C-alpha positions as CSV (number, residue, x, y, z in Angstrom):
1,M,-26.6,125.8,70.8
2,T,-24.4,126.5,73.7
3,T,-22.2,123.7,73.0
4,S,-19.9,122.6,70.1
5,V,-18.0,119.4,69.9
6,H,-15.1,119.0,67.6
7,T,-13.4,115.8,67.6
8,L,-9.6,116.2,67.4
9,A,-8.3,112.5,67.3
10,S,-9.3,109.2,68.4
11,G,-8.3,105.5,68.6
12,K,-9.1,102.1,69.8
13,G,-10.8,103.0,73.2
14,W,-10.1,106.7,73.2
15,R,-11.2,110.0,71.8
16,V,-10.0,113.4,72.5
17,S,-12.4,116.7,71.6
18,D,-12.4,120.1,71.9
19,V,-15.1,121.3,73.8
20,V,-16.5,125.1,73.5
21,C,-18.9,126.4,75.8
22,T,-20.5,129.6,75.6
23,A,-23.4,129.4,78.1
24,G,-24.0,131.9,80.6
25,A,-25.8,133.2,84.0
26,A,-28.7,132.9,82.3
27,D,-28.8,129.9,80.7
28,R,-30.2,127.0,83.3
29,P,-27.7,124.3,84.2
30,F,-27.6,121.3,81.9
31,E,-27.7,117.4,82.6
32,E,-25.8,115.0,80.8
33,Q,-24.3,111.4,80.8
34,H,-21.1,110.2,80.6
35,R,-20.9,107.2,78.7
36,N,-17.2,106.5,79.4
37,F,-14.4,107.6,81.7
38,C,-14.0,111.2,80.7
39,V,-10.7,113.5,82.0
40,A,-11.0,116.9,80.8
41,A,-8.4,119.7,80.9
42,V,-10.0,123.0,81.5
43,T,-7.9,125.4,79.3
44,N,-10.3,129.0,79.8
45,G,-13.1,129.7,81.9
46,T,-14.8,128.5,84.9
47,F,-18.0,126.5,85.7
48,R,-19.7,124.3,88.4
49,Y,-19.6,120.6,88.0
50,S,-21.4,118.3,90.0
51,A,-21.3,114.6,89.8
52,R,-22.4,111.6,92.1
53,Q,-18.7,112.1,93.3
54,G,-19.4,115.4,94.8
55,T,-19.4,119.0,93.4
56,A,-16.4,121.3,92.2
57,M,-15.7,124.5,90.8
58,L,-13.5,123.9,87.9
59,T,-11.0,126.5,86.9
60,P,-7.8,126.6,84.4
61,G,-5.6,123.9,84.5
62,A,-8.2,121.8,86.7
63,L,-8.9,118.2,85.7
64,L,-12.8,117.2,85.2
65,L,-13.1,113.2,85.9
66,G,-16.1,111.6,84.8
67,N,-17.1,107.6,85.6
68,P,-19.3,105.7,83.0
69,G,-23.1,105.8,83.2
70,T,-22.8,108.8,85.8
71,C,-25.2,112.0,85.4
72,Y,-23.6,115.2,85.6
73,E,-24.4,119.0,85.7
74,C,-22.6,121.7,84.5
75,G,-23.4,125.6,85.8
76,H,-21.9,128.9,84.6
77,E,-23.7,130.9,86.9
78,H,-20.3,132.6,88.3
79,G,-19.6,133.7,84.6
80,A,-19.9,133.0,81.4
81,G,-18.0,130.1,78.7
82,D,-15.2,127.7,79.1
83,R,-12.8,125.7,76.8
84,C,-12.0,122.1,77.8
85,I,-9.3,119.6,75.9
86,S,-12.0,116.4,76.5
87,Y,-10.4,112.8,76.8
88,H,-13.0,110.0,76.7
89,F,-11.9,106.5,77.2
90,S,-13.7,103.2,77.3
91,P,-13.6,100.9,80.7
92,A,-10.9,98.4,78.9
93,Y,-8.7,101.1,78.2
94,M,-8.9,102.3,81.6
95,E,-8.6,99.0,83.1
96,Q,-5.1,98.8,81.5
97,I,-4.4,102.1,82.8
98,V,-5.0,101.0,86.2
99,A,-3.6,97.7,86.3
100,D,-0.2,99.5,85.3
101,T,-0.4,101.7,87.4
102,P,1.4,100.7,91.2
103,G,-0.7,101.4,94.3
104,T,-4.2,101.9,92.1
105,K,-7.2,99.5,92.9
106,K,-10.6,100.9,92.1
107,L,-11.7,102.1,88.5
108,A,-14.4,104.7,89.7
109,F,-12.9,108.1,90.4
110,E,-13.8,109.3,93.8
111,T,-13.4,113.1,93.2
112,P,-14.8,115.4,90.7
113,R,-11.7,117.2,89.7
114,L,-8.1,117.3,90.1
115,P,-7.3,121.0,90.9
116,P,-4.5,122.7,89.0
117,L,-1.4,120.7,90.2
118,S,2.2,122.2,88.9
119,S,2.8,118.7,88.4
120,L,0.4,118.4,85.9
121,A,1.4,122.3,84.3
122,P,4.2,120.9,81.2
123,L,1.6,118.4,80.4
124,L,-1.3,120.4,79.8
125,A,0.5,123.1,78.0
126,E,1.5,120.4,75.5
127,A,-1.9,119.5,74.9
128,E,-3.1,122.9,74.5
129,A,0.0,123.5,72.3
130,A,-1.1,120.3,70.3
131,R,-4.7,121.7,70.3
132,E,-3.8,124.8,68.5
133,M,-1.2,123.2,66.0
134,A,-3.9,120.7,65.1
135,E,-0.5,117.8,66.2
136,I,-2.9,115.3,65.7
137,E,-0.2,112.2,66.3
138,A,0.3,113.8,69.6
139,F,-3.0,113.2,71.3
140,E,-2.9,109.2,71.9
141,E,0.2,109.7,74.0
142,L,-1.4,112.9,76.1
143,G,-4.1,110.7,76.3
144,L,-2.0,108.0,77.9
145,R,-0.4,110.6,80.3
146,I,-3.6,112.5,81.1
147,A,-5.5,109.5,82.0
148,G,-2.3,108.1,83.9
149,A,-2.2,111.0,86.2
150,A,-5.8,111.1,86.6
151,V,-5.5,107.3,87.6
152,A,-2.8,108.1,89.7
153,S,-4.3,111.1,91.6
154,G,-7.7,111.3,91.2
155,I,-8.8,108.5,93.2
156,T,-8.8,109.9,96.6
157,P,-11.9,110.6,98.5
158,A,-13.1,114.6,98.2
159,A,-13.0,116.8,100.6
160,Q,-15.9,118.7,101.7
161,A,-17.6,120.8,99.0
162,P,-17.1,124.3,99.5
163,S,-20.4,126.4,99.4
164,R,-22.4,128.0,96.0
165,R,-21.4,131.3,97.8
166,D,-17.4,130.4,98.3
167,Q,-17.6,128.9,94.4
168,K,-18.6,132.0,93.3
169,R,-16.1,134.5,95.1
170,V,-13.4,132.3,93.7
171,A,-14.9,132.0,90.2
172,E,-14.8,135.8,90.5
173,A,-11.2,135.9,91.5
174,V,-10.3,133.7,88.9
175,R,-11.8,135.6,86.3
176,R,-9.7,138.9,87.2
177,I,-6.6,137.1,87.6
178,E,-7.1,135.7,83.9
179,L,-8.0,139.0,82.8
180,N,-5.4,140.7,84.6
181,A,-2.5,138.0,84.5
182,D,0.3,140.2,83.0
183,R,-0.2,142.7,85.8
184,P,0.4,143.1,89.6
185,V,-2.5,141.3,91.5
186,S,-3.1,142.3,94.8
187,L,-4.6,139.8,97.5
188,A,-6.0,142.6,99.2
189,E,-8.0,143.5,96.4
190,L,-9.4,140.2,95.5
191,A,-10.4,140.0,98.8
192,S,-11.8,143.8,99.1
193,E,-13.9,142.6,96.1
194,T,-15.6,139.5,97.7
195,A,-16.1,141.2,100.8
196,T,-14.2,139.1,102.8
197,S,-10.6,139.7,104.6
198,P,-7.8,138.7,103.2
199,Y,-7.1,135.7,105.2
200,H,-10.2,134.4,104.7
201,F,-10.5,134.7,101.4
202,L,-6.9,133.0,101.1
203,R,-8.2,130.2,102.7
204,T,-11.1,129.9,100.4
205,F,-9.5,130.3,97.3
206,R,-7.1,127.6,98.1
207,H,-10.3,125.4,99.5
208,V,-12.1,125.8,95.6
209,A,-9.1,126.1,93.6
210,G,-6.7,123.7,95.1
211,M,-4.1,126.2,95.1
212,T,-3.3,129.9,96.4
213,P,-4.4,133.0,94.3
214,Y,-0.7,133.7,93.4
215,Q,0.3,130.0,92.5
216,F,-2.5,130.4,90.2
217,L,-1.3,134.0,88.8
218,L,1.8,132.3,88.7
219,K,0.6,129.2,87.0
220,T,-1.4,131.1,84.7
221,R,1.7,133.0,83.2
222,L,3.7,130.4,83.0
223,H,1.2,128.3,81.2
224,R,0.9,131.0,78.7
225,A,4.7,131.6,78.0
226,A,4.7,127.8,77.5
227,V,2.6,127.8,74.9
228,R,4.0,130.8,73.5
229,L,7.3,128.9,73.5
230,R,5.7,126.2,71.6
231,M,4.5,128.4,68.9
232,S,6.5,131.0,67.9
233,D,10.0,132.6,67.5
234,E,9.3,135.7,69.6
235,A,12.2,136.1,71.9
236,I,12.2,134.4,75.1
237,S,12.6,137.7,76.9
238,T,9.9,139.2,75.1
239,I,7.3,136.3,76.2
240,A,8.5,136.5,79.6
241,F,7.8,140.3,79.7
242,E,4.5,140.4,78.1
243,A,3.2,137.3,79.9
244,G,4.0,139.7,83.1
245,F,7.5,138.8,84.5
246,N,9.2,142.0,85.3
247,D,12.5,140.2,84.5
248,L,14.2,137.4,82.3
249,S,16.1,135.9,85.1
250,T,12.8,135.6,87.5
251,F,11.0,134.3,84.5
252,N,13.9,131.6,83.8
253,R,14.3,130.5,87.4
254,R,9.9,130.1,88.3
255,F,10.3,128.2,84.5
256,R,12.6,126.0,85.1
257,R,11.2,125.4,89.1
258,V,8.0,124.0,87.5
259,M,8.3,122.9,83.9
260,G,11.5,120.9,84.9
261,E,14.0,122.8,81.9
262,T,15.1,126.5,81.7
263,P,12.7,128.2,78.3
264,G,15.6,128.0,75.7
265,A,15.8,124.5,76.7
266,Y,12.0,123.4,76.6
267,R,11.4,125.2,73.3
268,L,14.7,123.6,71.6
269,R,13.3,120.1,73.0
270,Q,10.1,120.4,71.5
271,R,11.3,120.9,68.2
272,G,14.2,118.7,68.2
273,D,16.4,121.6,68.2
274,K,20.4,120.8,69.5
275,A,20.7,124.4,69.3
276,P,22.8,125.2,72.5
277,D,20.9,127.0,75.3
278,T,21.6,130.6,76.1
279,S,18.5,131.6,78.1
280,A,20.0,129.9,81.4
281,V,20.3,131.0,84.4
282,P,21.2,129.5,87.8
283,V,18.5,128.5,90.0
284,L,19.0,130.2,93.6
């Protein structure tokens, strides 16, 4: 068996699971069917997802979107394994969210995924930390927020699907960035490994992944740092340096810009602490 599914929590109209897949290039793509609406946050690995809405390369930080009754196929020809926090919502559950979301009319997702958006970074870091720390009571609220984000942002028509060759190139680059996120990653080196020019590679990467290679690298570093801030008592400077940032002030500015608060304030708020934040620096 290449996929394991562990239910993390459930309630009326919703269920969330930790899904781990170990399939690789030698395994044939498998076809399944969504029984309910599915919104799955990819936390590790890459895979190809094909459904009625189109085909997309799913990377860490992206949201997979599925409609009830829709058959879909997942393939790992570009690399082995992935892990997702997978929410499943009943139509009645989603209908209420649609009704409460201004500007939305359709219940069905028209695109197969949401790319790794900066606006989703705090939410997905919170979800991953909840999974790792078994914070069962957090999952219902997280589900509502994730479903609301998908409803609000995932109903626009999908762009033309990228070629399999482009997907393979970007998947390989994503894995390279993930493996070396704590080190400098050169765009020229990434492009050279795909036998394309840096400009072409940049356009291809952005088309497939929904962001530039540097934005993905920064997102990966900040996400890992946010999870560690929630789960450990390590010094903020230690977390920043080990995540790949060269100095604490840069880390503080980047973290605040994406997460909306300084690392120290983020850590204290998650723990309900009232102690003053001493890591703050002015945002330039």
